[in-house]
C-alpha positions in Angstrom: -45.7 19.1 -77.4 -46.6 18.1 -73.9 -47.8 14.6 -73.2 -51.2 14.4 -71.7 -52.4 11.4 -69.6 -54.7 10.5 -72.5 -51.7 10.4 -74.9 -49.6 8.5 -72.4 -52.1 5.7 -71.9 -52.8 5.7 -75.7 -49.2 4.9 -76.4 -49.2 2.2 -73.7 -52.3 0.7 -75.0 -51.0 0.7 -78.6 -48.0 -1.1 -77.3 -50.2 -3.6 -75.4 -52.3 -4.1 -78.6 -49.1 -4.9 -80.5 -48.1 -7.4 -77.8 -51.6 -8.9 -77.9 -51.2 -10.5 -81.2 -47.8 -12.0 -80.2 -49.5 -13.9 -77.4 -50.1 -17.6 -78.3 -53.9 -18.0 -78.4 -53.4 -21.7 -77.9 -51.5 -21.0 -74.7 -54.1 -18.5 -73.5 -56.9 -20.9 -74.3 -55.2 -23.6 -72.3 -54.9 -21.2 -69.3 -58.3 -19.7 -69.2 -60.6 -21.9 -71.3 -63.6 -20.8 -73.4 -65.9 -18.0 -72.2 -69.6 -17.7 -73.1 -71.2 -14.3 -72.9 -74.6 -15.3 -74.2 -77.6 -14.7 -72.0 -79.9 -17.7 -71.6 -83.1 -15.8 -70.5 -84.5 -12.5 -71.6 -84.4 -9.8 -69.0 -87.7 -8.3 -68.0 -87.3 -4.6 -67.8 -88.6 -3.0 -64.6 -91.0 -0.1 -65.0 -91.3 3.2 -63.1 -94.5 4.2 -61.4 -95.7 5.9 -64.6 -95.1 2.8 -66.6 -91.9 3.4 -68.6 -88.6 1.4 -68.4 -86.7 2.1 -65.3 -83.2 3.4 -66.0 -82.5 4.8 -62.5 -79.4 4.2 -60.6 -75.7 5.0 -60.6 -73.9 3.7 -63.7 -70.3 3.8 -64.9 -69.0 3.6 -68.5 -65.3 3.1 -67.8 -63.6 0.7 -70.1 -60.1 0.1 -71.6 -61.6 -0.1 -75.1 -60.7 3.1 -76.9 -63.3 5.3 -78.8 -61.4 4.9 -82.1 -59.9 1.6 -83.3 -56.2 1.1 -83.6 -55.6 1.1 -87.4 -53.8 -2.2 -87.0 -57.1 -3.9 -86.4 -58.5 -2.7 -89.7 -62.2 -3.5 -89.9 -62.0 -6.1 -87.1 -64.6 -4.9 -84.6 -64.9 -8.1 -82.5 -62.1 -9.5 -80.4 -62.0 -13.1 -79.4 -62.4 -13.9 -75.7 -58.7 -14.9 -75.7 -57.6 -11.6 -77.2 -59.7 -9.6 -74.8 -58.3 -11.5 -71.8 -54.8 -11.0 -73.0 -55.4 -7.3 -73.4 -57.0 -7.0 -69.9 -54.0 -8.8 -68.4 -51.6 -6.5 -70.2 -53.4 -3.4 -68.8 -53.5 -5.0 -65.3 -49.7 -5.6 -65.5 -49.1 -2.0 -66.5 -51.3 -0.7 -63.6 -49.5 -3.0 -61.1 -46.2 -1.6 -62.3 -47.5 2.0 -62.2 -48.7 1.6 -58.7 -45.3 0.6 -57.4 -43.6 3.0 -55.0 -41.5 5.7 -56.6 -37.8 5.6 -56.3 -36.9 8.0 -53.4 -33.5 8.6 -54.9 -34.7 9.6 -58.4 -33.4 12.8 -59.9 -35.5 15.9 -60.0 -37.2 16.8 -63.3 -35.5 19.3 -65.6 -36.6 22.9 -64.9 -39.5 23.8 -67.2 -39.8 20.3 -68.6 -42.5 18.9 -66.3 -45.1 17.1 -68.4 -48.8 17.2 -67.5 -48.7 13.4 -67.2 -46.1 13.7 -64.5 -48.6 15.5 -62.2 -51.0 12.6 -62.3 -50.0 9.1 -61.2 -52.0 5.9 -61.6 -53.8 6.5 -58.3 -56.0 9.2 -59.9 -57.0 7.1 -62.9 -60.3 5.1 -63.0 -60.7 4.3 -66.7 -61.5 0.7 -66.2 -60.0 -2.7 -66.3 -62.2 -4.5 -68.8 -62.6 -4.6 -72.5 -66.0 -3.3 -73.6 -68.5 -6.1 -74.2 -71.7 -5.5 -76.3 -74.3 -8.0 -77.5 -72.0 -10.8 -76.3 -69.0 -9.5 -78.2 -65.7 -8.0 -77.1 -65.0 -4.9 -79.0 -61.8 -3.4 -80.4 -63.3 0.1 -80.4 -66.4 1.8 -79.2 -67.1 3.2 -82.7 -69.0 0.6 -84.8 -69.6 2.7 -87.9 -67.8 3.5 -90.2 -66.5 -0.1 -90.4 -62.9 1.0 -89.7 -63.9 2.2 -86.2 -62.6 5.7 -86.9 -64.2 9.2 -86.8 -64.7 10.3 -90.4 -62.5 12.9 -92.0 -63.3 16.6 -91.6 -65.0 18.3 -94.5 -63.2 21.1 -96.3 -65.5 23.6 -94.6 -64.5 22.2 -91.2 -60.8 22.3 -92.0 -61.1 26.0 -93.0 -63.1 26.7 -89.8 -60.5 24.9 -87.6 -57.6 26.8 -89.2 -59.4 30.2 -88.9 -60.1 29.6 -85.2 -56.5 28.5 -84.6 -55.3 31.7 -86.1 -57.6 33.7 -83.9 -56.3 31.9 -80.8 -52.7 32.6 -81.8 -53.5 36.3 -82.4 -55.3 36.7 -79.1 -53.0 34.5 -77.1 -53.6 31.3 -75.2 -53.4 33.1 -71.8 -55.1 36.4 -72.6 -57.9 35.7 -70.1 -60.1 33.0 -68.8 -62.1 33.0 -72.0 -59.1 31.8 -73.9 -58.7 28.7 -71.8 -60.6 25.4 -72.4 -64.0 25.0 -70.8 -62.9 22.2 -68.5 -60.1 24.4 -67.1 -62.8 26.9 -66.3 -65.0 24.3 -64.6 -67.8 24.8 -67.1 -67.9 21.4 -68.7 -66.1 18.1 -68.4 -62.9 17.1 -70.2 -63.4 15.1 -73.4 -67.2 15.1 -73.5 -67.7 13.0 -70.4 -70.8 15.2 -69.8 -71.9 14.8 -73.4 -73.7 14.3 -75.4 -72.2 12.0 -76.4 -71.2 10.8 -73.0 -67.7 9.3 -73.5 -65.6 7.4 -71.0 -62.4 9.2 -70.0 -59.5 8.7 -67.6 -61.6 9.2 -64.4 -65.1 10.4 -63.2 -67.1 8.1 -65.5 -70.1 7.9 -63.2 -73.7 8.9 -64.0 -76.8 9.0 -61.9 -80.1 8.7 -63.7 -83.3 9.9 -62.0 -86.7 9.8 -63.7 -90.0 11.6 -63.1 -93.1 11.9 -65.3 -92.1 13.7 -68.4 -88.4 14.0 -67.6 -85.2 12.0 -67.3 -82.2 13.6 -65.5 -78.7 12.4 -65.9 -76.3 13.8 -63.3 -72.7 13.8 -64.6 -69.9 13.1 -62.1 -67.3 15.4 -63.7 -68.2 19.1 -63.1 -71.6 17.9 -61.7 -73.6 18.9 -64.8 -77.2 17.8 -64.9 -78.7 16.8 -68.3 -82.4 17.4 -68.3 -84.1 15.3 -71.0 -87.7 16.4 -71.8 -89.9 13.6 -72.9 -92.2 14.1 -75.9 -91.6 17.9 -75.8 -91.3 20.6 -78.4 -87.9 22.0 -79.3 -86.7 25.2 -77.6 -86.6 28.4 -79.7 -83.8 28.2 -82.2 -81.8 31.0 -80.4 -82.0 29.1 -77.2 -78.6 27.2 -77.0 -77.9 25.9 -73.5 -74.8 24.0 -72.3 -75.3 20.3 -73.2 -77.8 21.3 -75.9 -81.6 20.9 -76.0 -82.4 17.2 -75.4 -85.8 15.8 -76.3 -86.6 12.1 -75.6 -89.2 9.6 -76.5 -89.7 5.9 -75.8 -89.4 3.3 -78.6 -90.4 0.1 -76.9 -87.9 -0.5 -74.1 -85.4 2.1 -75.4 -85.2 5.8 -74.5 -84.3 7.7 -77.7 -82.9 11.2 -77.2 -82.2 13.7 -79.9 -80.0 16.7 -78.9 -79.2 19.8 -80.9 -78.9 23.6 -80.4 -75.7 23.4 -78.4 -74.1 26.4 -76.8 -71.8 28.0 -79.4 -68.9 27.6 -76.9 -69.5 23.8 -76.6 -67.8 22.4 -79.7 -67.6 18.6 -79.7 -64.6 17.8 -81.7 -64.8 21.0 -83.7 -68.5 20.5 -84.5 -70.6 23.3 -86.1 -73.9 24.8 -85.0 -75.7 22.1 -87.0 -74.3 19.3 -84.8 -77.0 16.8 -83.8 -76.7 13.5 -81.9 -79.2 10.7 -81.4 -78.7 8.5 -78.3 -80.4 5.3 -77.2 -80.5 4.0 -73.6 -81.7 0.4 -73.3 -81.9 -1.5 -70.0 -80.7 -5.1 -70.9 -80.0 -6.4 -67.4 -80.3 -5.7 -63.7 -76.9 -4.1 -63.7 -76.5 -3.0 -67.4 -77.6 -0.3 -69.8 -76.6 -0.4 -73.4 -75.8 3.2 -74.5 -75.6 3.9 -78.2 -75.3 7.1 -80.2 -75.0 8.5 -83.8 -73.3 11.8 -84.3 -74.3 13.9 -87.4 -72.9 17.1 -88.7 -72.5 17.5 -92.5 -70.6 20.8 -91.9 -67.9 18.9 -89.9 -67.6 15.3 -90.9 -67.8 13.6 -94.3 -70.2 11.0 -92.8 -72.3 10.2 -89.7 -70.6 7.9 -87.2 -71.9 5.7 -84.4 -70.7 4.1 -81.2 -71.9 1.6 -78.6 -70.8 1.9 -74.9 -71.8 -0.4 -72.0 -72.9 1.3 -68.8 -72.7 -0.9 -65.8 -74.3 -0.4 -62.4 -71.9 0.5 -59.6 -72.3 0.4 -55.9 -70.1 3.5 -55.6 -71.6 6.8 -54.5 -71.2 10.1 -56.4 -69.7 12.9 -54.5 -69.6 16.7 -55.1 -67.1 17.5 -57.8 -66.3 21.0 -56.3 -64.3 22.1 -59.4 -64.5 25.9 -58.8 -63.7 25.6 -55.1 -60.4 23.8 -55.8 -59.5 25.4 -59.0 -56.2 27.0 -58.0 -54.6 26.2 -61.4 -56.5 28.7 -63.5 -55.7 31.8 -61.4 -52.1 30.5 -61.3 -51.9 30.1 -65.1 -53.3 33.6 -65.7 -51.1 35.2 -63.0 -48.1 33.6 -64.4 -48.9 34.9 -67.9 -49.3 38.4 -66.5 -46.0 38.2 -64.7 -44.4 36.9 -67.9 -45.8 39.9 -69.8 -44.5 42.3 -67.2 -41.0 40.9 -67.2 -40.8 40.1 -70.9 -42.7 43.0 -72.7 -43.0 42.5 -76.4 
C-alpha cells in the first residue's frame, strides 16, 4: 500500500505523541512556566448592516491536532499546557529537519517504487504548528463525542454497502475512466472534506473566506474554490435536488449561526455516508480574530452513533488565490493515458 502524506504525518505524530509522555513535565514547566488561556473580558460581537453577527473575513482552521484521538490517550480530551507545548516543539523539530536541503548524492528511488509522499516535501504542507485550543483547553483530538474521540463504528448496513461498492470498483477497474477516479483528482471537490460540510483541516489549503449579505452566508473554500451558499431561514430544496456540498439552511441562535445540511450529491460520500447523512454546524464569533466552529454528524445508516467535533478558526492576514485545479491537472490525463497504454501492451 502506498504511503500518502496524511499517513506519513500520522505516523510521525503518533511517534511524537509517544515521546510527549516521556518528556519531564517538571522540566518543561521550569522552562516555559504556566500559561493562562482564560479571557478576562467578554467579546462584543460586531454586527453586519442588517443586524446579525459579523463572521466575515478570511479564516484558517489549520492545526496539528488530529480529527481522531490517538487510542493511547483514551478518554483524555484535554492536554495540559506543558503537554501541548512539548507536542508543538516536537512538530517544529520535525519540520525543521524536513526543511533541510536534500543530499545531492542520494541514490535514485527504485523503479516503480515511488511513494506519493515522495512527490510532496515539507514546502507544500501548511497544516499548522499549534495544538487546537477550544474554550481555554488544549485538545488531544478535534472530536469531542464520543468520549474516546473516535468516529463510531460502521453499522452492518454500511459495512455491506462499502464491500459492495469495493467489489464494483474492482470489476470496473480503478482506471477505466475519469468517473472511476476520486472527486479530488477530477477537481470536483477538495481532498478529505476540506470543502465540507464538515469543513475539516487537512495538509494544506485550509483557508475560508466568509461573506454575508441579507438572507445569505457564503463560504469560499480555498481548495478547488468551491462556494458554499447558506440560505438563511429558507425552505429545503425539493428532495430530488442534491447539489455538491448539499443543501445548507441556516438560522441564528443568539450569536451563533446554526447550519443544517442534507441532500448531498450522491457522488459526495463523506466517509462512506448514505443518502440520509445530515450535519449540523455552529459558527460562533468569540473574538476579533477567532470563530469557534462545531459540528455534529448524523447518519443512522452509516454509524452506530452521532459524533461531534470542535475546530478553532483563526483570522489570517493571508490572501486567497485562485486554486486553478483543472488548468494544472496534468496528472489525471497522464493516469488514464498510462492505463490505456498498459491495456494495449498487456491485453487480458
